[in-house]
C-alpha positions, 0 to 999 in steps of 0.5 A: 630789260635786254642787256642791249637797250637802255632807258631814256635817262641813260640815252640822254647822258650818252648824248649829252642831252636832257631826257626832255630832248630825247622825249621830244625827239621821240614824239617828233618820230626822230627816234623810236624806242626799241621796246618797252619794259613791263613797267612801260618805260621806253627802251633805246638802242645805245647807238641812238646817241650817235643819231641825237649827236647828228641831229644836233649838229644838223640843228646847229647848221640851221636845218629844222627838225622837220627837214631832218625828219624827212631826211631820216624818213627818206632812208638810204634809198633816196641817197643818190637822188639827194646827192644828185640834187645837192650836185646840181645846187652846187653847180648853180651856186658856182655859176652864181658866184661867177656872175655875181657882183663883188658886193654879194660874193661875200654872201655866196662865200658864206652860203658855200661854206655852210653847204660845205659844213653840211656835206662834211657832217653828212660824210661823218655819219656812220653807216650803222646809225639806224634810219627809221 
């Protein structure tokens, strides 16, 4: 085992999740082991703990694991496209708020709050979190 890589239990402890969660995320392709030991144990980069924390935050905001996996698979190259799409969606939401009856404005305010939370989470993502 290299000094930089850690076993699944250590990663789970760092990320404050169960080893089963790490295994599940690995099977979904959300995490990728850096190597395997001679005994076939999976080893991970300790930075994967931050990735797990990010996944949990996104899950708590109602983003499905499939959507998270698709976003990770898109990589940094699609960031500009995603941000432009988000900007368009926010403009559409604002236009809807402007013409919506008062009874529905509360619902739109909740949606706008959720979008704001997701953008805040996205801005907190450290640039060095490994993307598959």
